[in-house]
C-alpha positions as CSV (number, residue, x, y, z in Angstrom):
1,M,89.4,128.7,141.4
2,N,90.5,126.0,139.0
3,E,93.9,125.7,137.3
4,I,92.8,127.0,134.0
5,T,91.3,130.3,135.1
6,S,94.0,130.9,137.7
7,A,96.8,130.2,135.3
8,E,95.2,132.4,132.6
9,G,94.8,135.2,135.1
10,K,98.5,135.1,135.8
11,G,99.6,134.4,132.2
12,G,98.1,137.5,130.6
13,S,96.7,137.0,127.1
14,Q,94.1,134.2,126.7
15,S,95.5,133.3,123.3
16,H,98.6,131.9,124.9
17,V,97.3,128.7,126.4
18,W,100.5,126.6,126.7
19,R,101.2,127.5,130.3
20,P,97.8,126.8,131.7
21,M,97.5,123.7,129.6
22,L,100.9,122.4,130.9
23,L,99.9,123.2,134.5
24,F,96.6,121.2,133.9
25,L,98.4,118.4,132.0
26,I,101.2,117.7,134.6
27,P,98.9,116.4,137.4
28,L,96.7,114.6,134.8
29,L,99.7,112.9,133.3
30,L,101.1,112.0,136.7
31,S,97.6,110.6,137.5
32,N,97.7,108.3,134.5
33,I,101.2,107.2,135.5
34,L,100.2,106.5,139.1
35,Q,97.1,104.7,137.9
36,S,99.4,102.2,136.1
37,I,102.0,101.9,138.9
38,G,99.8,99.6,140.9
39,Q,99.3,97.3,137.9
40,L,103.0,97.6,137.1
41,F,104.1,96.7,140.6
42,G,101.6,93.8,140.6
43,M,103.0,92.4,137.4
44,V,106.6,92.7,138.7
45,I,105.7,90.9,141.9
46,V,103.7,88.2,140.1
47,G,106.3,87.7,137.4
48,R,109.4,87.6,139.6
49,W,108.1,85.8,142.7
50,L,105.1,83.7,141.6
51,G,106.2,82.7,138.1
52,V,105.6,83.1,134.3
53,D,102.3,81.2,134.3
54,E,100.8,83.5,136.9
55,L,102.0,86.5,134.9
56,A,100.4,85.0,131.8
57,A,97.1,84.5,133.6
58,I,97.0,88.2,134.3
59,S,98.1,89.1,130.8
60,A,95.4,86.9,129.2
61,F,92.6,88.9,130.9
62,F,93.9,92.4,130.5
63,P,92.7,93.1,127.0
64,L,89.2,92.0,128.1
65,F,89.3,94.3,131.1
66,F,90.5,97.1,128.9
67,L,87.5,96.5,126.7
68,L,85.1,97.0,129.6
69,I,87.0,100.0,130.9
70,S,86.6,101.6,127.5
71,F,82.9,102.1,128.1
72,A,83.6,104.1,131.3
73,I,86.4,106.1,129.6
74,G,84.0,107.1,126.7
75,I,81.2,108.1,129.0
76,G,83.6,110.0,131.2
77,S,85.0,111.8,128.2
78,G,81.5,112.9,127.2
79,S,80.6,114.0,130.7
80,S,83.8,116.1,131.1
81,I,82.8,118.0,127.9
82,L,79.3,118.7,129.1
83,I,80.5,119.7,132.6
84,G,83.2,121.8,131.1
85,Q,80.6,123.7,129.0
86,A,78.2,124.1,132.0
87,F,81.1,125.2,134.2
88,G,82.3,127.7,131.7
89,A,78.8,129.1,131.3
90,R,78.4,129.1,135.2
91,N,75.2,126.9,134.8
92,E,75.3,125.1,138.2
93,E,71.9,123.3,137.7
94,R,73.0,121.8,134.4
95,L,76.3,120.8,135.8
96,K,74.6,118.8,138.6
97,A,72.1,117.3,136.2
98,V,75.0,116.0,134.1
99,V,76.6,114.5,137.2
100,G,73.4,112.8,138.3
101,T,72.7,111.3,134.9
102,T,76.3,110.1,134.4
103,L,76.5,108.5,137.8
104,T,73.2,106.7,137.4
105,F,74.0,105.4,133.9
106,T,77.6,104.3,134.6
107,F,76.6,102.5,137.8
108,L,73.9,100.5,136.0
109,L,76.3,99.9,133.1
110,G,78.9,98.6,135.6
111,I,76.4,96.2,137.2
112,V,75.3,94.8,133.8
113,L,78.9,94.3,132.6
114,A,79.9,92.7,136.0
115,V,77.0,90.2,135.8
116,I,77.6,89.3,132.1
117,G,81.4,89.1,132.6
118,G,81.1,87.0,135.8
119,I,78.8,84.5,134.2
120,F,80.6,84.1,130.9
121,T,84.2,84.5,132.0
122,M,85.3,80.9,131.1
123,D,83.5,81.0,127.8
124,I,85.2,84.3,126.8
125,L,88.7,83.1,127.8
126,R,88.2,79.9,125.8
127,L,87.0,82.0,122.9
128,I,90.4,83.8,122.8
129,S,92.3,80.5,123.1
130,T,93.7,81.0,126.6
131,P,96.2,78.2,127.3
132,D,94.7,75.3,129.4
133,N,97.4,75.6,132.0
134,I,96.4,79.1,133.0
135,I,92.7,79.4,132.2
136,E,91.4,78.5,135.6
137,V,93.6,81.0,137.4
138,S,92.9,83.7,134.8
139,A,89.1,83.1,135.1
140,H,89.2,83.4,138.9
141,Y,91.3,86.6,138.7
142,A,88.9,88.0,136.1
143,R,85.8,87.4,138.2
144,I,87.2,89.4,141.1
145,L,87.8,92.4,138.9
146,F,84.5,92.0,137.1
147,W,82.6,92.5,140.4
148,S,84.7,95.7,141.0
149,L,83.4,97.4,137.9
150,P,80.4,99.3,139.4
151,V,82.6,101.1,142.0
152,L,85.5,101.5,139.5
153,F,83.2,103.1,137.0
154,L,81.8,105.5,139.6
155,Y,85.3,106.5,140.8
156,S,86.5,106.9,137.2
157,V,83.7,109.2,136.1
158,Y,83.8,111.3,139.3
159,T,87.4,112.1,138.6
160,T,86.5,113.2,135.1
161,F,83.8,115.5,136.6
162,M,86.5,117.4,138.5
163,R,88.7,117.5,135.5
164,G,85.8,118.9,133.5
165,T,85.8,121.9,135.8
166,G,89.5,122.4,135.3
167,D,90.5,120.7,138.5
168,S,93.1,118.1,137.8
169,K,94.9,118.4,141.1
170,T,92.2,116.8,143.4
171,P,91.9,113.6,141.3
172,F,95.7,113.5,141.3
173,Y,95.8,113.7,145.1
174,F,93.3,110.9,145.5
175,L,95.1,108.8,142.9
176,I,98.1,109.1,145.1
177,V,95.9,107.7,148.0
178,S,94.7,104.9,145.7
179,T,98.2,104.0,144.6
180,V,99.6,104.0,148.1
181,L,96.8,101.8,149.3
182,N,97.2,99.4,146.4
183,L,101.0,99.1,147.0
184,A,100.4,98.6,150.7
185,F,97.8,95.9,150.2
186,L,99.6,94.1,147.4
187,P,102.5,92.2,149.2
188,P,100.5,91.2,152.3
189,L,97.6,89.8,150.2
190,V,99.9,88.1,147.7
191,F,102.3,86.5,150.2
192,G,100.1,86.3,153.3
193,W,101.9,88.7,155.6
194,I,100.7,90.1,159.0
195,G,98.3,87.2,159.4
196,L,96.4,87.7,156.2
197,P,95.5,84.7,153.9
198,K,98.1,83.9,151.2
199,L,96.1,84.7,148.1
200,G,98.9,84.5,145.5
201,V,98.0,86.0,142.1
202,Y,94.5,86.7,143.3
203,G,95.9,89.0,146.0
204,A,96.8,91.5,143.2
205,A,93.1,91.6,142.1
206,Y,91.9,92.0,145.7
207,A,94.4,94.8,146.4
208,S,93.1,96.7,143.3
209,L,89.5,96.2,144.4
210,L,90.1,97.3,148.0
211,S,92.2,100.4,147.1
212,T,89.6,101.6,144.6
213,F,86.7,101.1,147.0
214,L,88.4,102.8,149.9
215,T,89.7,105.7,147.8
216,F,86.2,106.4,146.4
217,I,84.7,106.5,149.9
218,I,87.5,108.8,151.2
219,M,87.0,111.1,148.1
220,L,83.3,111.5,148.7
221,V,83.9,112.3,152.4
222,Y,86.5,114.9,151.5
223,L,84.3,116.6,148.9
224,H,81.5,116.8,151.5
225,K,83.9,118.2,154.1
226,V,85.3,121.0,151.9
227,K,81.9,121.8,150.5
228,H,83.1,121.1,146.9
229,P,80.6,122.0,144.2
230,L,80.6,118.3,143.1
231,Q,80.0,116.9,146.5
232,L,77.4,114.1,146.5
233,D,74.8,116.1,148.5
234,A,71.0,116.4,148.3
235,S,71.3,118.9,145.4
236,I,73.0,116.3,143.3
237,R,71.2,113.2,144.7
238,Q,67.9,114.7,143.4
239,Y,69.4,114.3,139.9
240,L,70.3,110.7,140.3
241,R,68.2,109.5,137.4
242,M,68.6,109.3,133.7
243,D,67.5,112.4,132.0
244,R,66.7,111.3,128.5
245,G,67.9,114.5,126.8
246,L,71.1,114.6,128.7
247,L,71.8,110.9,128.3
248,K,71.3,111.2,124.6
249,L,73.7,114.0,124.4
250,L,76.1,112.2,126.7
251,L,76.1,109.1,124.5
252,R,76.5,111.2,121.4
253,L,79.7,112.7,122.8
254,G,80.9,109.6,124.6
255,I,80.2,106.8,122.1
256,P,82.8,108.0,119.5
257,A,85.4,108.0,122.2
258,S,84.2,104.6,123.4
259,I,84.2,103.2,119.9
260,S,87.7,104.2,119.3
261,M,88.8,102.5,122.6
262,I,86.6,99.5,122.0
263,L,88.1,99.0,118.5
264,L,91.6,99.3,119.9
265,S,90.8,96.8,122.7
266,L,89.1,94.4,120.2
267,S,92.3,94.5,118.1
268,E,94.3,93.7,121.2
269,I,91.9,90.7,121.9
270,A,92.3,89.5,118.4
271,V,96.1,89.7,118.7
272,I,96.3,87.9,122.0
273,S,94.0,85.2,120.8
274,F,96.7,84.3,118.3
275,V,99.5,84.8,120.8
276,N,97.8,82.5,123.2
277,R,98.1,79.6,120.8
278,Y,101.9,79.7,121.3
279,G,101.5,78.9,125.0
280,S,101.6,80.8,128.3
281,D,105.2,82.0,127.9
282,A,104.2,83.9,124.8
283,T,101.1,85.3,126.6
284,A,103.2,86.6,129.5
285,A,105.7,88.2,127.0
286,Y,102.9,90.0,125.2
287,G,101.5,91.2,128.5
288,V,104.8,92.7,129.6
289,V,105.3,94.5,126.3
290,N,101.8,95.9,126.4
291,Q,102.4,97.2,130.0
292,V,105.5,99.1,128.8
293,A,103.8,100.4,125.7
294,S,101.0,101.8,127.8
295,Y,103.4,104.4,129.1
296,V,104.1,105.6,125.6
297,Q,100.3,106.2,125.1
298,M,99.8,108.1,128.3
299,P,100.9,111.6,127.1
300,A,98.7,111.5,124.1
301,I,95.7,110.3,126.0
302,S,96.2,112.9,128.7
303,L,96.6,115.6,126.1
304,S,93.4,114.5,124.5
305,I,91.5,115.0,127.8
306,A,93.3,118.4,128.4
307,V,92.4,119.6,124.9
308,S,88.8,118.6,125.2
309,V,88.4,120.3,128.6
310,F,90.1,123.5,127.3
311,A,88.0,123.5,124.1
312,A,84.8,122.9,126.1
313,Q,85.4,125.7,128.5
314,S,86.3,128.0,125.7
315,I,83.1,127.2,123.9
316,G,81.1,127.6,127.1
317,A,82.7,131.0,127.8
318,N,82.3,132.0,124.1
319,Q,86.0,132.3,123.6
320,L,86.3,130.6,120.2
321,D,89.5,132.5,119.3
322,R,91.4,130.2,121.7
323,L,90.6,126.9,119.9
324,K,93.4,127.1,117.3
325,Q,96.0,127.8,119.9
326,V,94.7,125.0,122.0
327,I,95.1,122.4,119.3
328,R,98.5,123.7,118.2
329,T,99.8,123.5,121.8
330,G,98.3,120.0,122.3
331,V,100.0,118.6,119.2
332,L,103.4,120.2,120.1
333,L,103.4,118.9,123.6
334,N,102.4,115.5,122.3
335,Y,105.4,115.3,120.1
336,V,107.9,116.5,122.7
337,I,106.7,114.4,125.7
338,S,106.0,111.2,123.7
339,G,109.3,111.5,121.8
340,I,111.3,111.7,125.0
341,I,109.5,108.6,126.5
342,I,110.0,106.6,123.3
343,I,113.7,107.3,123.1
344,V,114.2,106.3,126.8
345,I,112.3,103.0,126.3
346,Y,114.0,102.3,123.0
347,I,117.4,102.6,124.6
348,F,116.7,100.7,127.8
349,S,114.0,98.3,126.5
350,K,115.8,95.1,127.6
351,N,116.6,96.5,131.1
352,I,113.0,97.7,131.6
353,L,111.4,94.4,130.5
354,G,113.9,92.5,132.6
355,L,112.2,94.0,135.7
356,F,109.3,91.7,135.2
357,I,111.1,88.4,134.8
358,T,114.3,86.7,135.7
359,D,114.3,83.7,133.3
360,F,112.3,83.9,130.1
361,P,112.4,81.3,127.3
362,N,110.9,83.6,124.7
363,E,113.5,86.4,124.9
364,K,113.2,87.4,121.3
365,A,109.5,87.9,121.6
366,H,109.8,90.5,124.3
367,T,113.1,92.3,123.5
368,G,112.6,92.6,119.8
369,H,109.0,93.7,119.7
370,S,109.0,96.7,122.1
371,P,110.9,99.3,120.2
372,S,109.0,98.9,117.0
373,L,105.7,98.9,118.9
374,D,106.7,102.2,120.6
375,W,107.2,103.9,117.2
376,D,103.9,102.6,115.9
377,E,102.2,103.9,119.0
378,S,103.7,107.3,118.4
379,E,102.2,107.5,114.9
380,V,98.8,106.3,116.0
381,R,98.6,108.6,119.0
382,Y,99.4,111.7,117.0
383,G,95.7,112.2,116.4
384,E,94.6,112.1,120.0
385,P,94.8,115.9,120.7
386,L,92.9,116.4,117.4
387,K,90.2,114.0,118.7
388,G,90.0,115.9,122.0
389,Q,89.4,119.2,120.2
390,N,86.7,117.7,117.9
391,R,84.8,116.2,120.9
């Protein structure tokens, strides 16, 4: 039994959804936090022990990588809605058909983006005015992550499948595994410990690649062992093709979410192309601020997913009276959680940013920008729960 139905059974009236939504949201929010801890830890190690130029090399590529991930996020969002509806209607055949079509499409999309990105990495980085002193390092780092896209996309959408059925705990547990593996691989690969080659900044990329690949394999083995409805068995493998009708519906639901993320990432690329002209110090500062700001966005993004799943299951079960309560609860939780995070970051912004670097020439750039950015993010992310309900 998933968290939604079990919590509702204990909570009484179906109109009161705050408790089951909160129970669903907590592991989802922790999952997003854990997902960023690996990157956060990597940036701290690179910035404090390898130098500002290496930190800038990572920061220069992140907006491009976020652009590519946006496609998977959008498709995953669409699939979670379809799976939520099929699960709510207890239509197992349609659920597996959605899984098969989504896996096939995202894997092919990952291969296409990996090939294009790998070939044109240097041209793309030059297009956004990446400083000459970091462009070679940034390009090498980028190519490693480009080739991880097919597996990363598969892992990402598989976790959204489980969330679409109301199970946010299992993806959370495996994200813990992924984070632990990432943190375990990172120092040895960066510094060359226990006989491993000293890869420097590239060690951060390889740590991310290895942890994602191993976690995805472990997750598939676990789902098979516990006979999970979403295990990749013969009943799902027979649907590993692109059903045109389902793909059309999947894209119709996923593209709006993708477009929103793509436009946001394109704006980030436009900004960093101007920042890059001021040199690698400015690029590193911008990357640090964006890393901190991402934690402000997490509650709203997580609530958007939660609201879309609750709304989809309500529609699938023909419980339309719950929708107003779902959106009200989502907006309220968004204000409370995001507000607390913004206040903490506003007060301790200089201390937080100081974790990444020990000596920074552009201090004004990174200490003066973060608080205002946090308040702007709060205003922009207000609409995320509303978007989740509309999807």
